PANUVO-856264 format. One record per residue (C-alpha): residue number from 1; residue in three letters; x, y negated, z negated. Coordinates in steps of 0.5 Angstrom, whole numbers. Layout:
<rs>
<r num="NUM" residuo="ala" x="X" y="Y" z="Z"/>
...
</rs>
This chain:
<rs>
<r num="1" residuo="met" x="-32" y="46" z="-38"/>
<r num="2" residuo="glu" x="-31" y="39" z="-41"/>
<r num="3" residuo="leu" x="-24" y="36" z="-41"/>
<r num="4" residuo="leu" x="-25" y="33" z="-48"/>
<r num="5" residuo="arg" x="-24" y="40" z="-51"/>
<r num="6" residuo="lys" x="-17" y="40" z="-48"/>
<r num="7" residuo="asp" x="-11" y="36" z="-51"/>
<r num="8" residuo="pro" x="-9" y="33" z="-44"/>
<r num="9" residuo="leu" x="-2" y="30" z="-46"/>
<r num="10" residuo="arg" x="0" y="37" z="-48"/>
<r num="11" residuo="glu" x="-2" y="40" z="-42"/>
<r num="12" residuo="phe" x="2" y="34" z="-38"/>
<r num="13" residuo="ala" x="8" y="35" z="-42"/>
<r num="14" residuo="pro" x="12" y="39" z="-38"/>
<r num="15" residuo="gln" x="11" y="34" z="-33"/>
<r num="16" residuo="leu" x="15" y="29" z="-37"/>
<r num="17" residuo="glu" x="20" y="33" z="-40"/>
<r num="18" residuo="arg" x="23" y="37" z="-35"/>
<r num="19" residuo="thr" x="24" y="37" z="-27"/>
<r num="20" residuo="ser" x="24" y="43" z="-23"/>
<r num="21" residuo="ile" x="30" y="45" z="-18"/>
<r num="22" residuo="gln" x="25" y="43" z="-12"/>
<r num="23" residuo="gly" x="24" y="37" z="-16"/>
<r num="24" residuo="tyr" x="31" y="35" z="-16"/>
<r num="25" residuo="leu" x="32" y="37" z="-8"/>
<r num="26" residuo="trp" x="26" y="33" z="-7"/>
<r num="27" residuo="ile" x="30" y="27" z="-10"/>
<r num="28" residuo="val" x="36" y="29" z="-7"/>
<r num="29" residuo="phe" x="33" y="29" z="0"/>
<r num="30" residuo="leu" x="29" y="22" z="-1"/>
<r num="31" residuo="leu" x="36" y="19" z="-4"/>
<r num="32" residuo="ala" x="40" y="22" z="3"/>
<r num="33" residuo="val" x="34" y="18" z="7"/>
<r num="34" residuo="ile" x="35" y="12" z="3"/>
<r num="35" residuo="gly" x="43" y="12" z="4"/>
<r num="36" residuo="leu" x="42" y="13" z="12"/>
<r num="37" residuo="gly" x="38" y="6" z="11"/>
<r num="38" residuo="ile" x="43" y="3" z="7"/>
<r num="39" residuo="tyr" x="48" y="5" z="12"/>
<r num="40" residuo="ala" x="43" y="2" z="18"/>
<r num="41" residuo="phe" x="42" y="-4" z="14"/>
<r num="42" residuo="phe" x="50" y="-6" z="13"/>
<r num="43" residuo="ser" x="51" y="-4" z="20"/>
<r num="44" residuo="gln" x="45" y="-10" z="22"/>
<r num="45" residuo="val" x="49" y="-14" z="17"/>
<r num="46" residuo="phe" x="56" y="-13" z="20"/>
<r num="47" residuo="tyr" x="54" y="-13" z="28"/>
<r num="48" residuo="gly" x="48" y="-17" z="27"/>
<r num="49" residuo="his" x="40" y="-16" z="30"/>
<r num="50" residuo="glu" x="44" y="-14" z="37"/>
<r num="51" residuo="val" x="43" y="-7" z="34"/>
<r num="52" residuo="thr" x="36" y="-8" z="33"/>
<r num="53" residuo="gly" x="31" y="-8" z="39"/>
<r num="54" residuo="met" x="29" y="-15" z="37"/>
<r num="55" residuo="arg" x="31" y="-21" z="42"/>
<r num="56" residuo="asp" x="29" y="-28" z="44"/>
<r num="57" residuo="asn" x="22" y="-26" z="46"/>
<r num="58" residuo="val" x="20" y="-21" z="41"/>
<r num="59" residuo="val" x="23" y="-24" z="35"/>
<r num="60" residuo="trp" x="18" y="-19" z="31"/>
<r num="61" residuo="gly" x="18" y="-12" z="31"/>
<r num="62" residuo="val" x="18" y="-5" z="27"/>
<r num="63" residuo="tyr" x="20" y="-10" z="20"/>
<r num="64" residuo="ile" x="14" y="-14" z="21"/>
<r num="65" residuo="val" x="9" y="-8" z="22"/>
<r num="66" residuo="asn" x="12" y="-5" z="16"/>
<r num="67" residuo="phe" x="11" y="-11" z="12"/>
<r num="68" residuo="ile" x="4" y="-12" z="14"/>
<r num="69" residuo="phe" x="3" y="-5" z="12"/>
<r num="70" residuo="phe" x="6" y="-4" z="6"/>
<r num="71" residuo="met" x="3" y="-11" z="3"/>
<r num="72" residuo="gly" x="-4" y="-8" z="6"/>
<r num="73" residuo="ile" x="-4" y="-2" z="2"/>
<r num="74" residuo="ser" x="-1" y="-5" z="-4"/>
<r num="75" residuo="tyr" x="-7" y="-10" z="-4"/>
<r num="76" residuo="ala" x="-12" y="-4" z="-3"/>
<r num="77" residuo="gly" x="-9" y="-1" z="-9"/>
<r num="78" residuo="ala" x="-11" y="-7" z="-13"/>
<r num="79" residuo="leu" x="-17" y="-8" z="-10"/>
<r num="80" residuo="ile" x="-19" y="-1" z="-11"/>
<r num="81" residuo="ser" x="-16" y="0" z="-18"/>
<r num="82" residuo="gly" x="-19" y="-7" z="-20"/>
<r num="83" residuo="thr" x="-26" y="-6" z="-18"/>
<r num="84" residuo="leu" x="-27" y="1" z="-21"/>
<r num="85" residuo="his" x="-24" y="-2" z="-27"/>
<r num="86" residuo="leu" x="-29" y="-7" z="-28"/>
<r num="87" residuo="phe" x="-35" y="-3" z="-26"/>
<r num="88" residuo="lys" x="-33" y="2" z="-31"/>
<r num="89" residuo="thr" x="-34" y="8" z="-26"/>
<r num="90" residuo="ala" x="-33" y="14" z="-29"/>
<r num="91" residuo="trp" x="-30" y="19" z="-24"/>
<r num="92" residuo="arg" x="-24" y="14" z="-23"/>
<r num="93" residuo="lys" x="-20" y="16" z="-29"/>
<r num="94" residuo="pro" x="-16" y="21" z="-26"/>
<r num="95" residuo="ile" x="-14" y="17" z="-20"/>
<r num="96" residuo="ile" x="-14" y="10" z="-22"/>
<r num="97" residuo="arg" x="-7" y="10" z="-24"/>
<r num="98" residuo="met" x="-5" y="13" z="-18"/>
<r num="99" residuo="ala" x="-8" y="6" z="-14"/>
<r num="100" residuo="glu" x="-4" y="2" z="-20"/>
<r num="101" residuo="phe" x="2" y="5" z="-18"/>
<r num="102" residuo="ile" x="1" y="4" z="-10"/>
<r num="103" residuo="thr" x="0" y="-3" z="-12"/>
<r num="104" residuo="ile" x="6" y="-4" z="-15"/>
<r num="105" residuo="ile" x="11" y="0" z="-11"/>
<r num="106" residuo="ala" x="8" y="-2" z="-4"/>
<r num="107" residuo="leu" x="9" y="-9" z="-7"/>
<r num="108" residuo="leu" x="16" y="-9" z="-9"/>
<r num="109" residuo="ile" x="18" y="-5" z="-2"/>
<r num="110" residuo="gly" x="14" y="-10" z="3"/>
<r num="111" residuo="pro" x="17" y="-16" z="2"/>
<r num="112" residuo="cys" x="24" y="-13" z="3"/>
<r num="113" residuo="phe" x="22" y="-12" z="11"/>
<r num="114" residuo="ile" x="21" y="-19" z="11"/>
<r num="115" residuo="leu" x="29" y="-20" z="9"/>
<r num="116" residuo="leu" x="31" y="-15" z="14"/>
<r num="117" residuo="cys" x="28" y="-20" z="20"/>
<r num="118" residuo="ile" x="33" y="-26" z="17"/>
<r num="119" residuo="gly" x="39" y="-27" z="21"/>
<r num="120" residuo="arg" x="43" y="-30" z="15"/>
<r num="121" residuo="leu" x="41" y="-27" z="8"/>
<r num="122" residuo="asp" x="46" y="-32" z="5"/>
<r num="123" residuo="lys" x="42" y="-38" z="6"/>
<r num="124" residuo="leu" x="36" y="-34" z="3"/>
<r num="125" residuo="his" x="35" y="-39" z="-3"/>
<r num="126" residuo="tyr" x="34" y="-45" z="2"/>
<r num="127" residuo="leu" x="27" y="-42" z="3"/>
<r num="128" residuo="val" x="26" y="-44" z="-5"/>
<r num="129" residuo="ile" x="30" y="-51" z="-4"/>
<r num="130" residuo="phe" x="28" y="-53" z="2"/>
<r num="131" residuo="gly" x="21" y="-50" z="3"/>
<r num="132" residuo="arg" x="16" y="-54" z="6"/>
<r num="133" residuo="ile" x="9" y="-53" z="3"/>
<r num="134" residuo="gln" x="6" y="-54" z="10"/>
<r num="135" residuo="ser" x="9" y="-48" z="13"/>
<r num="136" residuo="pro" x="5" y="-41" z="12"/>
<r num="137" residuo="ile" x="11" y="-38" z="10"/>
<r num="138" residuo="thr" x="12" y="-42" z="4"/>
<r num="139" residuo="trp" x="4" y="-40" z="3"/>
<r num="140" residuo="asp" x="6" y="-33" z="3"/>
<r num="141" residuo="val" x="12" y="-33" z="-1"/>
<r num="142" residuo="ile" x="8" y="-37" z="-7"/>
<r num="143" residuo="ala" x="2" y="-32" z="-6"/>
<r num="144" residuo="ile" x="6" y="-26" z="-6"/>
<r num="145" residuo="ser" x="10" y="-28" z="-12"/>
<r num="146" residuo="thr" x="4" y="-29" z="-16"/>
<r num="147" residuo="asp" x="1" y="-22" z="-14"/>
<r num="148" residuo="ile" x="7" y="-19" z="-16"/>
<r num="149" residuo="phe" x="7" y="-22" z="-23"/>
<r num="150" residuo="gly" x="-1" y="-21" z="-24"/>
<r num="151" residuo="cys" x="-1" y="-14" z="-22"/>
<r num="152" residuo="phe" x="5" y="-12" z="-26"/>
<r num="153" residuo="ile" x="1" y="-15" z="-32"/>
<r num="154" residuo="phe" x="-5" y="-11" z="-30"/>
<r num="155" residuo="leu" x="-1" y="-5" z="-30"/>
<r num="156" residuo="tyr" x="2" y="-6" z="-36"/>
<r num="157" residuo="leu" x="-4" y="-7" z="-40"/>
<r num="158" residuo="ser" x="-7" y="-1" z="-37"/>
<r num="159" residuo="val" x="-1" y="4" z="-39"/>
<r num="160" residuo="leu" x="-1" y="1" z="-46"/>
<r num="161" residuo="arg" x="-5" y="6" z="-49"/>
<r num="162" residuo="asp" x="-2" y="12" z="-46"/>
<r num="163" residuo="leu" x="5" y="9" z="-48"/>
<r num="164" residuo="ala" x="3" y="9" z="-55"/>
<r num="165" residuo="lys" x="0" y="16" z="-55"/>
<r num="166" residuo="leu" x="7" y="18" z="-52"/>
<r num="167" residuo="arg" x="10" y="14" z="-58"/>
<r num="168" residuo="asp" x="6" y="18" z="-63"/>
<r num="169" residuo="tyr" x="6" y="25" z="-60"/>
<r num="170" residuo="glu" x="12" y="29" z="-64"/>
<r num="171" residuo="leu" x="11" y="35" z="-60"/>
<r num="172" residuo="leu" x="14" y="32" z="-54"/>
<r num="173" residuo="gln" x="21" y="34" z="-53"/>
<r num="174" residuo="leu" x="25" y="28" z="-50"/>
<r num="175" residuo="pro" x="32" y="24" z="-51"/>
<r num="176" residuo="asn" x="32" y="19" z="-56"/>
<r num="177" residuo="trp" x="33" y="13" z="-52"/>
<r num="178" residuo="arg" x="26" y="15" z="-48"/>
<r num="179" residuo="lys" x="22" y="15" z="-55"/>
<r num="180" residuo="lys" x="25" y="8" z="-57"/>
<r num="181" residuo="leu" x="23" y="6" z="-50"/>
<r num="182" residuo="tyr" x="16" y="8" z="-51"/>
<r num="183" residuo="lys" x="16" y="5" z="-58"/>
<r num="184" residuo="leu" x="19" y="-1" z="-55"/>
<r num="185" residuo="leu" x="14" y="-2" z="-49"/>
<r num="186" residuo="ala" x="8" y="0" z="-54"/>
<r num="187" residuo="leu" x="8" y="-7" z="-57"/>
<r num="188" residuo="gly" x="6" y="-4" z="-64"/>
<r num="189" residuo="tyr" x="-1" y="-2" z="-61"/>
<r num="190" residuo="thr" x="-5" y="3" z="-66"/>
<r num="191" residuo="gly" x="-12" y="3" z="-63"/>
<r num="192" residuo="thr" x="-15" y="-1" z="-68"/>
<r num="193" residuo="pro" x="-22" y="-4" z="-66"/>
<r num="194" residuo="glu" x="-19" y="-11" z="-66"/>
<r num="195" residuo="gln" x="-13" y="-9" z="-61"/>
<r num="196" residuo="lys" x="-18" y="-5" z="-57"/>
<r num="197" residuo="gln" x="-23" y="-11" z="-56"/>
<r num="198" residuo="arg" x="-17" y="-15" z="-54"/>
<r num="199" residuo="leu" x="-14" y="-10" z="-49"/>
<r num="200" residuo="asn" x="-21" y="-9" z="-46"/>
<r num="201" residuo="arg" x="-22" y="-16" z="-45"/>
<r num="202" residuo="ala" x="-15" y="-18" z="-43"/>
<r num="203" residuo="ser" x="-16" y="-11" z="-38"/>
<r num="204" residuo="asp" x="-22" y="-14" z="-35"/>
<r num="205" residuo="ile" x="-20" y="-21" z="-34"/>
<r num="206" residuo="met" x="-13" y="-18" z="-30"/>
<r num="207" residuo="ala" x="-17" y="-14" z="-26"/>
<r num="208" residuo="ala" x="-22" y="-20" z="-24"/>
<r num="209" residuo="met" x="-16" y="-24" z="-22"/>
<r num="210" residuo="val" x="-12" y="-18" z="-18"/>
<r num="211" residuo="ile" x="-18" y="-17" z="-14"/>
<r num="212" residuo="ala" x="-18" y="-25" z="-13"/>
<r num="213" residuo="ile" x="-11" y="-25" z="-12"/>
<r num="214" residuo="ala" x="-11" y="-19" z="-7"/>
<r num="215" residuo="ile" x="-16" y="-22" z="-3"/>
<r num="216" residuo="ile" x="-13" y="-29" z="-3"/>
<r num="217" residuo="val" x="-6" y="-27" z="-1"/>
<r num="218" residuo="tyr" x="-8" y="-22" z="5"/>
<r num="219" residuo="ser" x="-12" y="-27" z="8"/>
<r num="220" residuo="val" x="-6" y="-32" z="7"/>
<r num="221" residuo="leu" x="-1" y="-27" z="11"/>
<r num="222" residuo="ala" x="-7" y="-26" z="16"/>
<r num="223" residuo="trp" x="-7" y="-34" z="17"/>
<r num="224" residuo="ile" x="0" y="-34" z="19"/>
<r num="225" residuo="phe" x="-2" y="-30" z="25"/>
<r num="226" residuo="ser" x="-9" y="-34" z="26"/>
<r num="227" residuo="val" x="-6" y="-41" z="26"/>
<r num="228" residuo="thr" x="-2" y="-40" z="32"/>
<r num="229" residuo="leu" x="-4" y="-41" z="39"/>
<r num="230" residuo="gln" x="-1" y="-34" z="41"/>
<r num="231" residuo="pro" x="-6" y="-30" z="45"/>
<r num="232" residuo="gly" x="-8" y="-24" z="41"/>
<r num="233" residuo="trp" x="-7" y="-28" z="34"/>
<r num="234" residuo="his" x="-11" y="-34" z="35"/>
<r num="235" residuo="ser" x="-18" y="-31" z="31"/>
<r num="236" residuo="thr" x="-22" y="-34" z="26"/>
<r num="237" residuo="ile" x="-24" y="-27" z="23"/>
<r num="238" residuo="phe" x="-16" y="-25" z="22"/>
<r num="239" residuo="gly" x="-17" y="-26" z="15"/>
<r num="240" residuo="pro" x="-23" y="-22" z="13"/>
<r num="241" residuo="tyr" x="-20" y="-17" z="19"/>
<r num="242" residuo="phe" x="-14" y="-16" z="15"/>
<r num="243" residuo="val" x="-17" y="-15" z="8"/>
<r num="244" residuo="ile" x="-21" y="-10" z="11"/>
<r num="245" residuo="ala" x="-16" y="-6" z="14"/>
<r num="246" residuo="ala" x="-12" y="-7" z="8"/>
<r num="247" residuo="val" x="-17" y="-3" z="4"/>
<r num="248" residuo="tyr" x="-18" y="2" z="9"/>
<r num="249" residuo="ser" x="-11" y="4" z="10"/>
<r num="250" residuo="gly" x="-10" y="4" z="2"/>
<r num="251" residuo="ser" x="-16" y="9" z="1"/>
<r num="252" residuo="ala" x="-13" y="13" z="6"/>
<r num="253" residuo="val" x="-6" y="13" z="2"/>
<r num="254" residuo="leu" x="-9" y="14" z="-4"/>
<r num="255" residuo="ile" x="-13" y="20" z="-2"/>
<r num="256" residuo="leu" x="-6" y="23" z="1"/>
<r num="257" residuo="cys" x="-3" y="21" z="-6"/>
<r num="258" residuo="met" x="-8" y="25" z="-10"/>
<r num="259" residuo="trp" x="-7" y="31" z="-6"/>
<r num="260" residuo="ile" x="0" y="31" z="-6"/>
<r num="261" residuo="phe" x="0" y="30" z="-14"/>
<r num="262" residuo="arg" x="-6" y="35" z="-15"/>
<r num="263" residuo="arg" x="-2" y="41" z="-11"/>
<r num="264" residuo="ile" x="5" y="39" z="-15"/>
<r num="265" residuo="tyr" x="2" y="38" z="-22"/>
<r num="266" residuo="his" x="-4" y="43" z="-21"/>
<r num="267" residuo="leu" x="-9" y="38" z="-23"/>
<r num="268" residuo="glu" x="-15" y="42" z="-20"/>
<r num="269" residuo="glu" x="-19" y="41" z="-26"/>
<r num="270" residuo="tyr" x="-18" y="33" z="-26"/>
<r num="271" residuo="ile" x="-18" y="31" z="-19"/>
<r num="272" residuo="thr" x="-24" y="35" z="-16"/>
<r num="273" residuo="lys" x="-27" y="35" z="-9"/>
<r num="274" residuo="lys" x="-32" y="30" z="-13"/>
<r num="275" residuo="his" x="-26" y="25" z="-13"/>
<r num="276" residuo="phe" x="-24" y="27" z="-5"/>
<r num="277" residuo="val" x="-31" y="26" z="-3"/>
<r num="278" residuo="ala" x="-32" y="19" z="-7"/>
<r num="279" residuo="val" x="-26" y="16" z="-4"/>
<r num="280" residuo="gly" x="-27" y="19" z="2"/>
<r num="281" residuo="val" x="-34" y="15" z="2"/>
<r num="282" residuo="ile" x="-30" y="9" z="1"/>
<r num="283" residuo="met" x="-26" y="10" z="7"/>
<r num="284" residuo="leu" x="-32" y="12" z="11"/>
<r num="285" residuo="val" x="-35" y="5" z="9"/>
<r num="286" residuo="leu" x="-29" y="2" z="11"/>
<r num="287" residuo="ala" x="-28" y="5" z="17"/>
<r num="288" residuo="ala" x="-35" y="3" z="19"/>
<r num="289" residuo="phe" x="-33" y="-5" z="18"/>
<r num="290" residuo="phe" x="-26" y="-4" z="21"/>
<r num="291" residuo="gly" x="-29" y="-2" z="27"/>
<r num="292" residuo="tyr" x="-34" y="-7" z="27"/>
<r num="293" residuo="phe" x="-29" y="-13" z="26"/>
<r num="294" residuo="thr" x="-24" y="-9" z="31"/>
<r num="295" residuo="phe" x="-30" y="-9" z="37"/>
<r num="296" residuo="ser" x="-32" y="-17" z="35"/>
<r num="297" residuo="asp" x="-24" y="-19" z="36"/>
<r num="298" residuo="tyr" x="-24" y="-15" z="43"/>
<r num="299" residuo="leu" x="-30" y="-17" z="45"/>
<r num="300" residuo="thr" x="-30" y="-24" z="44"/>
<r num="301" residuo="lys" x="-23" y="-24" z="48"/>
<r num="302" residuo="trp" x="-25" y="-20" z="54"/>
<r num="303" residuo="tyr" x="-32" y="-24" z="55"/>
<r num="304" residuo="gly" x="-29" y="-31" z="54"/>
<r num="305" residuo="ser" x="-24" y="-29" z="60"/>
<r num="306" residuo="glu" x="-18" y="-33" z="58"/>
<r num="307" residuo="lys" x="-13" y="-32" z="62"/>
<r num="308" residuo="asn" x="-8" y="-31" z="57"/>
<r num="309" residuo="asp" x="-12" y="-26" z="53"/>
<r num="310" residuo="glu" x="-14" y="-22" z="60"/>
<r num="311" residuo="met" x="-7" y="-21" z="61"/>
<r num="312" residuo="leu" x="-6" y="-18" z="53"/>
<r num="313" residuo="ile" x="-12" y="-14" z="54"/>
<r num="314" residuo="gln" x="-9" y="-11" z="61"/>
<r num="315" residuo="leu" x="-2" y="-10" z="57"/>
<r num="316" residuo="leu" x="-6" y="-6" z="52"/>
<r num="317" residuo="phe" x="-10" y="-1" z="57"/>
<r num="318" residuo="lys" x="-3" y="0" z="60"/>
<r num="319" residuo="glu" x="3" y="0" z="56"/>
<r num="320" residuo="phe" x="0" y="1" z="49"/>
<r num="321" residuo="tyr" x="-6" y="5" z="52"/>
<r num="322" residuo="trp" x="-5" y="11" z="47"/>
<r num="323" residuo="pro" x="-3" y="7" z="41"/>
<r num="324" residuo="phe" x="-9" y="3" z="42"/>
<r num="325" residuo="ile" x="-14" y="9" z="43"/>
<r num="326" residuo="ile" x="-11" y="12" z="36"/>
<r num="327" residuo="ser" x="-12" y="6" z="32"/>
<r num="328" residuo="asn" x="-18" y="3" z="35"/>
<r num="329" residuo="tyr" x="-22" y="10" z="37"/>
<r num="330" residuo="ile" x="-19" y="16" z="33"/>
<r num="331" residuo="gly" x="-18" y="12" z="27"/>
<r num="332" residuo="val" x="-25" y="9" z="27"/>
<r num="333" residuo="leu" x="-29" y="15" z="29"/>
<r num="334" residuo="leu" x="-26" y="21" z="25"/>
<r num="335" residuo="pro" x="-28" y="19" z="18"/>
<r num="336" residuo="leu" x="-35" y="18" z="20"/>
<r num="337" residuo="ile" x="-35" y="25" z="23"/>
<r num="338" residuo="val" x="-31" y="28" z="17"/>
<r num="339" residuo="val" x="-34" y="25" z="11"/>
<r num="340" residuo="gly" x="-41" y="23" z="14"/>
<r num="341" residuo="ile" x="-42" y="30" z="16"/>
<r num="342" residuo="ala" x="-43" y="35" z="10"/>
<r num="343" residuo="lys" x="-40" y="41" z="12"/>
<r num="344" residuo="phe" x="-34" y="38" z="15"/>
<r num="345" residuo="arg" x="-33" y="35" z="8"/>
<r num="346" residuo="thr" x="-27" y="39" z="5"/>
<r num="347" residuo="ile" x="-21" y="37" z="1"/>
<r num="348" residuo="thr" x="-17" y="39" z="7"/>
<r num="349" residuo="asn" x="-21" y="36" z="12"/>
<r num="350" residuo="ile" x="-21" y="29" z="8"/>
<r num="351" residuo="thr" x="-14" y="29" z="7"/>
<r num="352" residuo="ile" x="-12" y="31" z="14"/>
<r num="353" residuo="thr" x="-17" y="25" z="16"/>
<r num="354" residuo="ala" x="-13" y="20" z="11"/>
<r num="355" residuo="ile" x="-6" y="22" z="14"/>
<r num="356" residuo="val" x="-9" y="20" z="21"/>
<r num="357" residuo="val" x="-12" y="14" z="18"/>
<r num="358" residuo="ile" x="-5" y="12" z="16"/>
<r num="359" residuo="ile" x="-2" y="13" z="22"/>
<r num="360" residuo="ala" x="-8" y="9" z="26"/>
<r num="361" residuo="leu" x="-7" y="3" z="21"/>
<r num="362" residuo="trp" x="0" y="3" z="22"/>
<r num="363" residuo="leu" x="-1" y="3" z="30"/>
<r num="364" residuo="asn" x="-6" y="-2" z="29"/>
<r num="365" residuo="arg" x="-1" y="-7" z="26"/>
<r num="366" residuo="tyr" x="4" y="-5" z="32"/>
<r num="367" residuo="ile" x="-1" y="-7" z="37"/>
<r num="368" residuo="ile" x="-3" y="-13" z="34"/>
<r num="369" residuo="val" x="5" y="-16" z="33"/>
<r num="370" residuo="val" x="9" y="-13" z="39"/>
<r num="371" residuo="pro" x="4" y="-14" z="45"/>
<r num="372" residuo="thr" x="3" y="-21" z="44"/>
<r num="373" residuo="leu" x="10" y="-23" z="43"/>
<r num="374" residuo="glu" x="11" y="-19" z="50"/>
<r num="375" residuo="ser" x="6" y="-24" z="53"/>
<r num="376" residuo="pro" x="9" y="-31" z="51"/>
<r num="377" residuo="tyr" x="6" y="-37" z="53"/>
<r num="378" residuo="leu" x="12" y="-40" z="57"/>
<r num="379" residuo="pro" x="16" y="-35" z="61"/>
<r num="380" residuo="ile" x="23" y="-34" z="58"/>
<r num="381" residuo="gln" x="28" y="-36" z="63"/>
<r num="382" residuo="asp" x="35" y="-32" z="65"/>
<r num="383" residuo="ser" x="33" y="-26" z="60"/>
<r num="384" residuo="arg" x="35" y="-19" z="62"/>
<r num="385" residuo="pro" x="30" y="-15" z="64"/>
<r num="386" residuo="glu" x="31" y="-10" z="59"/>
<r num="387" residuo="trp" x="30" y="-15" z="54"/>
<r num="388" residuo="leu" x="23" y="-17" z="56"/>
<r num="389" residuo="asn" x="20" y="-11" z="52"/>
<r num="390" residuo="tyr" x="21" y="-9" z="45"/>
<r num="391" residuo="thr" x="23" y="-2" z="43"/>
<r num="392" residuo="ala" x="26" y="0" z="36"/>
<r num="393" residuo="thr" x="33" y="3" z="35"/>
<r num="394" residuo="trp" x="35" y="8" z="30"/>
<r num="395" residuo="val" x="37" y="2" z="26"/>
<r num="396" residuo="glu" x="30" y="0" z="25"/>
<r num="397" residuo="trp" x="27" y="7" z="25"/>
<r num="398" residuo="ser" x="32" y="9" z="19"/>
<r num="399" residuo="leu" x="30" y="3" z="15"/>
<r num="400" residuo="thr" x="23" y="5" z="16"/>
<r num="401" residuo="ala" x="24" y="11" z="14"/>
<r num="402" residuo="ala" x="28" y="9" z="8"/>
<r num="403" residuo="gly" x="22" y="4" z="6"/>
<r num="404" residuo="val" x="18" y="11" z="6"/>
<r num="405" residuo="ala" x="23" y="14" z="2"/>
<r num="406" residuo="val" x="24" y="9" z="-3"/>
<r num="407" residuo="phe" x="16" y="9" z="-4"/>
<r num="408" residuo="ala" x="16" y="16" z="-5"/>
<r num="409" residuo="leu" x="22" y="16" z="-10"/>
<r num="410" residuo="leu" x="19" y="11" z="-14"/>
<r num="411" residuo="phe" x="13" y="14" z="-14"/>
<r num="412" residuo="thr" x="16" y="20" z="-17"/>
<r num="413" residuo="leu" x="20" y="17" z="-22"/>
<r num="414" residuo="ala" x="14" y="14" z="-25"/>
<r num="415" residuo="ser" x="10" y="20" z="-25"/>
<r num="416" residuo="lys" x="16" y="23" z="-29"/>
<r num="417" residuo="phe" x="16" y="17" z="-34"/>
<r num="418" residuo="ile" x="8" y="17" z="-35"/>
<r num="419" residuo="thr" x="3" y="22" z="-34"/>
<r num="420" residuo="ile" x="0" y="21" z="-27"/>
<r num="421" residuo="val" x="-7" y="22" z="-30"/>
<r num="422" residuo="pro" x="-9" y="17" z="-36"/>
<r num="423" residuo="val" x="-9" y="22" z="-42"/>
<r num="424" residuo="ser" x="-12" y="16" z="-46"/>
<r num="425" residuo="gly" x="-18" y="15" z="-41"/>
<r num="426" residuo="leu" x="-20" y="22" z="-41"/>
<r num="427" residuo="his" x="-22" y="22" z="-49"/>
<r num="428" residuo="gly" x="-27" y="16" z="-47"/>
<r num="429" residuo="glu" x="-23" y="11" z="-52"/>
<r num="430" residuo="glu" x="-25" y="5" z="-48"/>
<r num="431" residuo="his" x="-31" y="2" z="-48"/>
<r num="432" residuo="asn" x="-37" y="4" z="-44"/>
<r num="433" residuo="glu" x="-33" y="10" z="-41"/>
<r num="434" residuo="glu" x="-36" y="17" z="-41"/>
<r num="435" residuo="ala" x="-32" y="23" z="-40"/>
<r num="436" residuo="ile" x="-31" y="27" z="-34"/>
<r num="437" residuo="val" x="-36" y="33" z="-34"/>
</rs>
């Protein structure tokens, strides 16, 4: 059956008009987790970083790991949505908005974890006033700010058609303030040939820009590590390595979001096995690239026989053995097996594989950050034995959970404001687009 025979907006109207009891309970749960995070944040502000596991040697911990992870999946969303848009891939239509939401929401959450590492938030404005362009941190601030601005424009252009449809759909039972908001945001778009041409051209330009910005920005983030002389970080391949890892983790997050919204809003007819397999194949290819870069990085460190690198590798195989195995072996091989072998290629198996990949990529960031800081070039004098190794405290885990809860909450609220599946795309209104059969 062709989806064009239906009125998708009427089918998705309940998603926008009302929220079930389970939906309200889900929102309350997320708000409770966020509340715990707020309490942990004020505890950290009041007592200082003493309530965290970070000390003079391990000055970065879970916060930086979360920052790298969220920024990674945001850039992955930009790369995936931008690339699928430019190539006019027909099967992209039901899932491209999820990729766009992943980009913006993760991009808003990621930088917040950097702020949690700062001891004096009251002096945050000094970064702008006295920032030095020679500093990689300043590069990152400029790059992230540019990325947020560009991705917001790209998302807005991609939802403009649907905003106009929601404005004109009389059967939609919504409060007046929401109807007025749709009218305001639609900017008078009526779908004339001239408007379509301009919107298509602007969307193509912004899609190309967000792809380029995502690659540049995440490379800059990688250079913050690689321009140092720290063992484990001083690597010439960290730029492409971080970009591949970002898109890899982002493809897994997209698969998980597809599965969740497919179940919640009963989108089985729109998000089919074909979409899971297609994104799964992307994940498989990225798994192969990620495995190659990981092997290259550790091989050169091991073969070089540099003393500090050898100490770091020994630490990975002792104290970080299981995180190392999960992130660099299971996280690489499982997608190759599940997606690569046809009989294992089911929606459930691909989704479980995506969850494993998400965990593996988070652990990958962890073993990049923490072991290196636990192996400094210069020994720290008069340091307490319990401070030599890093262990995250309840404050850090609470704020981590709060970050995930904010991601889920913003995704939930976004899906209540505009349909999670682009209804305009399903009608084949854009240029060079075909309906899904």
